[in-house]
C-alpha positions as CSV (number, residue, x, y, z in Angstrom):
1,M,36.5,150.1,-39.9
2,D,37.9,153.1,-42.2
3,S,35.7,156.2,-42.2
4,T,38.0,158.1,-44.5
5,P,35.2,159.1,-47.1
6,H,34.9,157.2,-50.0
7,T,32.6,157.0,-53.3
8,P,31.6,155.0,-56.0
9,L,30.9,157.9,-58.5
10,G,33.9,156.7,-60.3
11,N,35.6,160.1,-61.8
12,L,32.3,162.2,-60.7
13,S,32.5,163.9,-57.8
14,P,29.9,164.4,-55.0
15,A,29.5,167.4,-55.9
16,N,28.7,167.3,-59.9
17,F,26.8,164.9,-58.9
18,L,24.4,166.8,-56.6
19,Q,24.0,169.2,-59.1
20,Q,24.2,167.4,-62.2
21,Y,22.4,163.9,-60.9
22,W,20.2,164.6,-58.1
23,Q,17.1,164.4,-58.1
24,K,16.6,165.3,-62.1
25,K,18.2,162.1,-64.1
26,P,19.8,158.3,-64.0
27,L,22.9,157.6,-64.0
28,V,24.7,154.4,-64.6
29,I,28.3,154.2,-63.3
30,R,30.4,151.0,-64.3
31,Q,32.6,149.5,-61.9
32,G,31.6,152.0,-58.9
33,F,32.8,149.0,-57.1
34,P,35.7,147.3,-58.8
35,N,35.7,143.5,-59.0
36,F,32.4,143.5,-56.4
37,T,31.7,139.7,-54.8
38,S,28.1,139.3,-53.6
39,P,28.9,138.8,-50.1
40,I,26.0,137.2,-49.1
41,S,24.8,134.0,-50.9
42,P,20.9,133.5,-52.7
43,D,20.3,130.4,-50.1
44,E,21.5,133.0,-47.4
45,L,19.5,135.8,-48.3
46,A,16.7,133.0,-48.7
47,G,17.2,131.6,-45.3
48,L,16.8,135.1,-44.0
49,S,13.5,135.3,-45.5
50,C,11.9,133.1,-43.4
51,E,13.1,134.8,-39.9
52,D,9.9,136.6,-38.1
53,D,9.9,140.0,-38.1
54,V,12.1,140.2,-41.6
55,N,10.5,142.8,-44.4
56,A,10.4,140.2,-47.0
57,R,8.3,140.0,-50.3
58,L,8.5,137.0,-52.8
59,V,7.0,138.6,-56.2
60,V,6.0,135.7,-58.8
61,E,4.7,137.0,-61.9
62,H,3.3,134.3,-64.4
63,S,1.1,132.9,-61.2
64,N,-3.0,133.1,-60.6
65,P,-3.8,135.7,-60.2
66,P,-0.3,137.4,-61.8
67,W,1.8,139.2,-59.7
68,H,1.0,137.4,-57.1
69,V,2.8,138.7,-53.7
70,H,3.7,136.2,-50.8
71,Y,4.5,138.3,-47.5
72,G,7.3,137.5,-44.8
73,P,8.0,135.6,-42.5
74,I,8.8,132.8,-45.8
75,E,7.7,129.5,-45.7
76,E,11.0,127.5,-46.1
77,S,8.6,125.0,-47.6
78,L,7.6,127.3,-50.7
79,F,11.2,127.8,-52.3
80,P,11.3,124.1,-53.8
81,T,7.8,124.5,-55.3
82,L,9.0,127.5,-57.4
83,P,9.2,128.1,-61.1
84,E,12.7,128.1,-62.7
85,T,11.8,131.7,-63.9
86,H,10.1,134.7,-63.5
87,W,10.3,135.3,-59.6
88,T,12.1,137.9,-57.1
89,L,12.7,137.3,-53.7
90,L,13.5,140.6,-51.7
91,I,14.5,142.0,-48.6
92,N,14.5,145.6,-46.6
93,D,16.4,147.0,-44.0
94,V,19.0,144.2,-44.7
95,E,22.1,145.6,-42.9
96,K,19.9,146.1,-39.9
97,W,20.1,142.4,-39.5
98,L,23.6,142.1,-41.1
99,P,25.5,144.8,-39.5
100,E,28.7,143.4,-41.5
101,L,27.0,144.7,-44.7
102,S,26.4,148.3,-43.4
103,W,30.3,149.2,-44.8
104,I,28.1,148.8,-48.3
105,V,25.6,152.0,-47.2
106,D,28.1,153.5,-45.7
107,Q,29.6,154.5,-49.5
108,F,26.9,156.5,-49.8
109,R,27.6,158.6,-46.8
110,F,28.1,162.1,-49.8
111,I,24.5,161.9,-49.6
112,P,23.6,162.8,-46.0
113,E,23.2,159.8,-44.3
114,W,19.6,161.5,-42.2
115,L,18.5,160.9,-45.9
116,I,19.4,157.4,-46.0
117,D,16.7,154.6,-45.1
118,D,18.0,151.0,-45.9
119,L,19.7,148.6,-47.9
120,M,17.4,146.1,-49.7
121,I,18.6,143.1,-51.6
122,S,16.9,140.4,-53.9
123,Y,17.0,137.7,-55.5
124,A,15.7,136.0,-58.8
125,P,16.7,134.1,-61.6
126,E,16.0,134.7,-65.1
127,G,13.3,136.8,-66.2
128,G,12.7,137.9,-62.3
129,S,11.2,141.1,-62.2
130,V,8.5,143.4,-60.2
131,G,7.9,144.8,-63.2
132,P,8.0,148.3,-64.9
133,H,7.0,150.8,-61.6
134,L,8.5,154.0,-60.6
135,D,9.0,155.0,-56.9
136,R,9.2,158.5,-54.9
137,Y,12.2,158.2,-53.4
138,D,15.8,158.5,-54.6
139,V,17.6,154.7,-55.1
140,F,20.8,153.9,-56.0
141,I,21.6,149.8,-57.3
142,L,24.8,147.8,-56.9
143,Q,24.3,145.3,-59.7
144,A,25.8,142.1,-56.9
145,Q,25.9,139.1,-58.6
146,G,24.4,137.4,-62.1
147,H,23.0,140.9,-65.0
148,R,20.4,143.0,-65.5
149,R,18.4,144.3,-67.8
150,W,17.1,148.0,-67.2
151,Q,15.1,149.9,-68.7
152,I,14.0,153.7,-68.0
153,N,11.6,155.6,-69.1
154,T,11.0,159.8,-67.7
155,Q,7.5,160.5,-69.4
156,P,4.8,160.9,-66.5
157,V,2.6,157.8,-65.7
158,S,-1.1,158.2,-65.7
159,P,-3.8,157.4,-63.0
160,E,-5.1,154.6,-65.8
161,N,-1.7,153.3,-66.6
162,H,-1.8,150.4,-63.4
163,I,-2.7,146.7,-63.7
164,D,-5.4,146.3,-61.1
165,N,-6.6,144.1,-58.2
166,I,-2.9,143.2,-57.6
167,D,-0.6,144.2,-54.3
168,L,1.9,146.3,-56.7
169,C,1.9,148.8,-58.3
170,I,2.8,147.8,-61.8
171,Q,1.9,149.8,-65.1
172,K,0.0,148.2,-68.0
173,S,1.7,150.2,-70.3
174,F,5.5,150.6,-70.8
175,T,8.3,152.0,-73.6
176,A,11.9,152.0,-72.8
177,E,13.8,155.2,-73.3
178,Q,16.9,154.0,-72.4
179,E,18.5,150.7,-71.5
180,W,21.5,149.8,-70.2
181,V,22.6,145.5,-68.5
182,L,24.3,145.7,-65.3
183,A,27.4,143.7,-64.8
184,P,29.0,143.2,-61.2
185,G,29.7,146.3,-59.6
186,D,28.0,148.3,-62.1
187,I,25.8,150.9,-60.4
188,I,22.2,152.5,-61.1
189,Y,20.9,156.1,-59.9
190,I,17.4,156.8,-60.6
191,P,15.7,159.3,-59.6
192,P,12.5,159.7,-58.2
193,G,9.5,159.8,-60.1
194,T,11.4,157.9,-63.2
195,S,9.4,154.8,-64.1
196,H,12.0,151.8,-64.5
197,H,11.9,148.4,-65.7
198,G,15.1,145.8,-64.2
199,V,14.8,141.7,-65.2
200,A,17.1,139.7,-64.5
201,L,18.8,138.5,-67.6
202,D,20.4,135.2,-65.4
203,D,20.7,134.3,-61.9
204,C,21.2,138.0,-60.3
205,M,21.3,139.8,-57.2
206,S,20.7,143.1,-57.0
207,F,21.3,146.0,-53.7
208,S,19.3,148.8,-53.5
209,I,20.8,151.7,-51.2
210,G,16.7,153.8,-51.0
211,F,16.6,157.1,-49.4
212,R,13.9,158.9,-47.7
213,A,11.5,160.7,-48.4
214,P,8.4,161.6,-46.4
215,A,4.9,162.2,-47.3
216,H,4.4,165.6,-47.1
217,S,0.7,164.8,-45.5
218,A,2.9,162.8,-42.9
219,L,5.1,165.6,-41.8
220,L,2.6,167.8,-41.2
221,H,0.6,165.5,-38.9
222,D,3.4,164.6,-37.0
223,F,4.0,168.4,-37.0
224,L,0.7,168.9,-35.8
225,N,0.2,166.2,-33.6
226,H,3.7,167.0,-32.0
227,F,2.7,171.1,-31.3
228,S,-1.0,170.1,-30.0
229,R,0.8,167.9,-27.5
230,Q,2.4,171.3,-25.9
231,L,-0.8,173.7,-26.2
232,N,-2.6,174.2,-22.6
233,P,-6.1,172.7,-23.1
234,E,-7.6,175.4,-21.1
235,D,-6.4,177.5,-24.1
236,V,-9.5,177.7,-26.4
237,F,-11.0,179.3,-29.6
238,R,-12.7,182.2,-28.2
239,L,-13.9,185.7,-29.9
240,P,-14.2,188.7,-27.1
241,N,-15.1,191.3,-29.4
242,L,-18.2,189.5,-31.2
243,T,-20.4,191.9,-33.0
244,S,-24.0,191.2,-33.8
245,Q,-24.4,189.8,-37.7
246,P,-26.7,189.5,-40.6
247,H,-27.4,186.0,-40.7
248,P,-26.6,183.8,-37.9
249,C,-24.6,180.5,-39.7
250,E,-22.2,182.8,-41.8
251,L,-18.9,183.0,-40.7
252,P,-17.5,186.1,-39.2
253,V,-13.7,187.5,-40.7
254,E,-13.1,188.4,-37.6
255,A,-13.4,184.1,-36.7
256,F,-10.8,183.6,-39.6
257,E,-8.3,186.1,-38.6
258,Q,-8.4,184.5,-35.4
259,A,-8.1,181.1,-36.6
260,Q,-5.7,182.7,-39.3
261,D,-3.6,184.1,-36.2
262,L,-3.4,180.6,-34.0
263,I,-1.9,178.4,-37.1
264,N,0.4,181.5,-38.3
265,T,1.8,181.3,-34.6
266,F,2.1,177.6,-34.1
267,C,3.5,176.5,-37.4
268,A,6.5,179.9,-37.5
269,T,9.4,178.5,-38.3
270,D,11.0,181.0,-35.4
271,N,8.9,178.6,-32.7
272,P,11.8,177.6,-30.2
273,E,11.0,173.9,-31.1
274,F,10.3,173.7,-34.3
275,K,14.4,172.6,-35.0
276,Q,14.0,170.0,-32.6
277,W,10.4,168.6,-33.7
278,F,12.1,168.4,-37.6
279,T,15.3,166.3,-35.9
280,Q,12.9,164.2,-34.0
281,F,10.8,163.3,-37.0
282,M,13.9,162.7,-39.6
283,S,15.2,160.3,-36.7
284,E,11.8,158.4,-36.4
285,N,12.8,153.9,-37.1
286,N,10.3,152.2,-39.0
287,S,12.8,149.2,-38.5
288,H,11.6,146.7,-36.2
289,I,14.7,144.9,-35.2
290,P,14.6,142.6,-31.7
291,C,17.3,143.9,-29.4
292,D,19.6,141.5,-27.8
293,D,18.1,139.8,-24.4
294,E,21.6,139.2,-23.3
295,H,22.2,143.0,-23.0
296,N,23.9,143.7,-19.9
297,T,22.6,146.1,-17.7
298,I,25.0,149.5,-17.1
299,M,25.0,151.9,-14.4
300,Q,27.7,154.3,-14.9
301,L,30.3,154.7,-17.8
302,P,33.6,153.0,-15.8
303,D,31.2,149.5,-15.6
304,I,32.6,149.5,-20.0
305,T,35.6,147.5,-20.3
306,T,36.3,148.4,-23.8
307,D,37.9,151.4,-26.0
308,T,35.1,150.6,-28.7
309,L,31.6,151.8,-28.7
310,H,29.7,151.4,-32.6
311,R,26.6,152.8,-33.6
312,N,23.8,150.1,-34.2
313,P,23.2,149.9,-37.5
314,A,19.5,149.3,-36.5
315,S,19.2,152.8,-34.9
316,R,18.7,156.6,-36.8
317,F,21.3,158.9,-36.0
318,V,20.2,162.7,-36.5
319,F,21.7,166.1,-34.9
320,S,21.0,169.6,-35.6
321,R,21.8,173.2,-33.7
322,D,20.7,176.7,-32.3
323,D,21.8,179.1,-30.8
324,K,22.0,177.6,-27.4
325,T,21.4,174.2,-27.9
326,T,22.8,170.7,-30.1
327,W,19.8,167.9,-30.3
328,L,20.9,164.3,-31.0
329,A,18.0,162.6,-32.1
330,V,18.0,158.9,-32.1
331,D,15.0,156.6,-33.7
332,G,12.2,159.6,-32.6
333,T,13.8,160.9,-29.6
334,C,15.5,164.2,-29.0
335,Y,18.2,164.7,-26.3
336,P,20.2,167.5,-25.6
337,L,23.8,166.6,-26.3
338,E,27.5,168.8,-26.2
339,T,28.3,169.3,-29.8
340,H,31.8,167.6,-30.0
341,L,29.9,164.7,-28.0
342,T,27.3,164.3,-30.8
343,E,29.1,165.2,-33.4
344,Q,31.4,162.4,-32.5
345,L,28.6,159.9,-32.2
346,C,27.0,160.6,-35.8
347,F,30.5,161.1,-37.9
348,A,31.8,157.1,-37.9
349,R,29.8,154.3,-37.0
350,D,33.2,153.0,-34.5
351,I,33.9,155.8,-32.2
352,N,36.7,156.0,-29.4
353,L,35.2,155.6,-26.2
354,S,37.9,157.2,-23.6
355,K,38.1,160.3,-26.7
356,L,34.5,160.3,-26.0
357,T,34.3,160.7,-22.0
358,S,37.7,162.8,-21.2
359,Q,35.6,165.6,-20.3
360,I,31.9,164.9,-20.3
361,S,29.8,166.2,-18.1
362,E,27.0,164.2,-15.6
363,E,24.2,164.7,-17.8
364,D,25.9,164.1,-21.0
365,A,27.5,160.9,-19.2
366,A,23.6,160.0,-18.5
367,I,22.7,160.5,-21.9
368,L,25.7,158.2,-23.2
369,I,24.3,155.5,-20.7
370,L,20.8,155.7,-21.2
371,L,21.7,155.4,-25.5
372,L,24.0,152.2,-24.3
373,N,21.1,150.3,-22.2
374,A,18.9,151.0,-24.9
375,Q,21.2,149.1,-27.2
376,H,21.3,152.7,-29.7
377,L,24.8,152.3,-28.9
378,L,27.0,149.1,-29.0
379,L,29.8,147.9,-27.2
380,G,32.9,146.6,-29.3
381,N,33.1,146.6,-32.9
382,C,30.6,145.2,-35.3
């Protein structure tokens, strides 16, 4: 696979896109993928939605109740009963189930890969939509088949402006500020917090490249959970300089100061484990793609009979470095690894094994074997 950087931004450079549009305002790119033809048919997408463990949803607008959501696996018998219009099938993590589609996600690597979440593909007949709504993450939406009308609104949305008692967060009232009709190969970028409403004008497929936006609550919860596991249970809160106080139930200033000192030490960004934790956190993977049961265990690198390794599209690779160590994190686990080796593993999906292992330590070879046996790395081309 060609690893030469390529972007679907047309005449706009990645630097200008990041400066002018990223997390700032929407953008429509005409023919970002010139002459694009969908590599997957609606029937194939429907078949995938019937598989166990696939993250699929089927949204029917005019039903009882309205905006009813069926969650995967979708029963095959449901499709013939659907109305001719006003429904949408959506599947997340498609590039992980169908690695041959990962090249589409790779076109967006001008945004750092550690921020990329997944490829979602949707199909809708005429009138199909998931209603006006907003997302808390960035998304590029590639029109793959048919035509879709997109409308956006950049104004704040009140909590009361949502339809009650449905599984989707759909706005009751939506007024378009701008609108476009996208044809195959066109792209719309929608920043977080921008309300948008996409309606299929005919049989329509859309490919959505979504980006990670972990909630502050999730980040802080994981941070505290990670570091609290490192603490010695023998270390407890103490006040050795406690003095008498006029009211027995009032917390003294000294107690607040000790608690604050503990938190400050705990949360200090110069904590040697801080980078390792954040690298690990950003590699966590919520996808659950089954492993190949016929995978052969590898005991040593000479057991490998191919020159090519491939990063599993279902695995998330992230790395960082400090003065002493380069940390490679894969799906929530950190490994100390030689810098050049780490860069080679993360630069492209296809990796030349002979170049990778020409000068490799026993420790790094053991980690490489571990990644192979965990199927984060695969043998041969994808």
